[in-house]
N, C-alpha and C positions, 0 to 999 in steps of 0.2 A: 356832179359829181357828189354832193350831200346827198341827195338823194340815191343814189347806186348805193353809196356805203352803208344808206340806212337801211336800205332793201337787202342788202346781205348778211346784216347782221341779223334782220327779222328774220330770212332765210335760215340760219345757223341757229336763232334760237327756235325757231320753229324742229327743226330735224333733229336739233337737240331736245326737246322736251317730246315727240314723237318715239326718239330713240329710247328715252326712260321709261317711256308708259310699257313701250314694246319689251323693256325688259323686264319692268315688273308683273307683267301681263303673263309673261315666260315664266318668273318664280312663281305666282301666283299658284299657275298651272301645274308646276312640277313639285309643289306643295301638295295641293289636291293630290295629284299622282301618287306620293310619297305617301301620303295619307288612305287611299285606297289603295295600293297594296299590303299597306301594312296592317289593313281590315279584310284585304282577302284573303293572307297567310293564316290557314287554320293553326289554332290554339292545341298545339299539340299534351294529350295530359294520357299519363301513364297509366297504364290499366294495371290493377292487382295482379300479383302473380297468381296462376294457375296452380290449386293443392296441387292437386293427382299430379301434373308435371313435375312441380317441386319434391315430392316424394319422392317415384320414383327414382331422382337423379341424388337426391340427401343420403338415399340407402344403398347406393350403390358407387358412389364415386366420394371416398374420401376428403379429397381436397376441399370439392365443395362443401362436404357436410361439416369438417373444421372452420370453414369459410361462415356459416350458417347458423352456428351456435354462438350465441349470445355473452361469450367468457366476460365475468366470471359468472357462470350459469347457478341457478338457484337449485337445489338440490343434492344429493349427497350419492355414496357409494356405500351401503352396509352388507358386510357379511362377515358372520358370526362376529369375532371381535375386531374384525378389521373395519376400519371406516376413514370416508375424507372426501373433501368436496371434490369438485369437479373440476379441472382447468385442462387448460390446453395439452401442461404436459403428461396427464395421465389420463389423459382424454381414451375409449377403449369405443372402435369403430361399430355404429350402429347398422342390422345388416334389414332387420327387419320392418316392413313399412309401417307406416299407420294400417289400420282394414277397418271395414263396420264390422267385420266379424271375424272372428278367433280360429284359426284350424284346428287347436291344441282345447280338447277338448277339458282334459285338469285345471283351466284357467278360468277366473270370472272373468266378463270383458266389459267395459263402458266404453263408450265413445260420445265424444259432448263436439259439435261442432257449431259454430255462429261464422260470421263471413270476415272476424277476425281473430278468432282465438282455436283453437282444436286443443282438446285436451284426451288422451288417450289413457286409459289404467289398467294394468293387471293385476291378478292377486289369487292368490288362493286361502279361501278364508280359514283362520282359526292356524295358518301354519307359518306366520311370519315371512312369508314371500307377497312381496308389492313391488310393481313397476307403475310409477306414473311420468309423465310426457307432457310436456306442453310447447305448442308451436303458437308464435303470435306475428300477425301482420305490422310490420313498419318499415314504411315507409316503400308500402308497396311490392317488399318481399316477404315471405317467411323465414322465421326463423325459431331456433328450436332455444325456449326461454328456460324449461327449467327439467329436469330427469332426476329421478327419486328411483331408486336402486336398492330395494331393499331384501336380504336374505337371511334371516336369523336361523 
């Protein structure tokens, strides 16, 4: 009886050790699979917003426009003796999109573009009229950050 007890104990120990080894191999394989799955997933990188698409929407959708003006905005409105800083409450919807060339011949026009900043300026020399606006790419989205509207 001692031999059968010893054989039973050895058999149980052998089975127990093999079960643990199989579980460890399964855990290692599942960890590798998880690691492989995480490596296989593409890293999603947000691309910068296209300025031309933004420009069209900004100048045609008033709600979108207000959402993309970085209030309080730099610049001011000056018309004769009336002068004020731009706020959400006194903002005037802008309908003229940024363009490479202006169709209004009386105005001088300049446009400076980089990957992250666009500056456009209209003016009439020696008249007291000037409009300047700046759009900046912030967290891959375009915002109006400066609007100066002077008409003396």
